[in-house]
Phi, psi and omega in degrees: 000129181275172185302319180296320178297317179297318180294320181295329181270357182272109181283358185258005182296342180299335180277351177296131183100345179295146173292145177246125182248147173274179183300335180277352181095001178281139178286128181247002179152198178226155175286112181269333184200164174230141178250113186246133177259101185297324182302316180260000180056049185229137169280119183273310184219157161249143182257121182238118179053039177081006182238142180276142172237128180303129185298329181294348178261003185256129173253124184254133173247098185297318182298320180272355183052055178213160177231141178246135179237155181273027184230152175271174183299323181294320180295316178296315183296337180262004177291158177303143178299147182297138175212174179304135180302136176204167178300319180294318179294316178302317180296317179297320180293314178301316180299319180298313186274344183302127178078002179256154178080185181266144181287000000 
């Protein structure tokens, strides 16, 4: 399946371009991409400034066109660079964000 096919089947592309806010309300970037796993029908990550943020930690406000994450810009910026989803990448991402941000 090529990239265009994946994008066409991704129901979460509407959030791309939304502002991303940290818990204090400061803008830390924009949603540049979304990583959707079609097999399980799950949004895995939102990509902010080239770094993945686990989707289960993202709160989306469609009307305001923004997403809030429990992490600051430094935490997002030091996350592993985005790569194709795999068990190893998922584990590295979880390890990076574990215990960071507000619960």
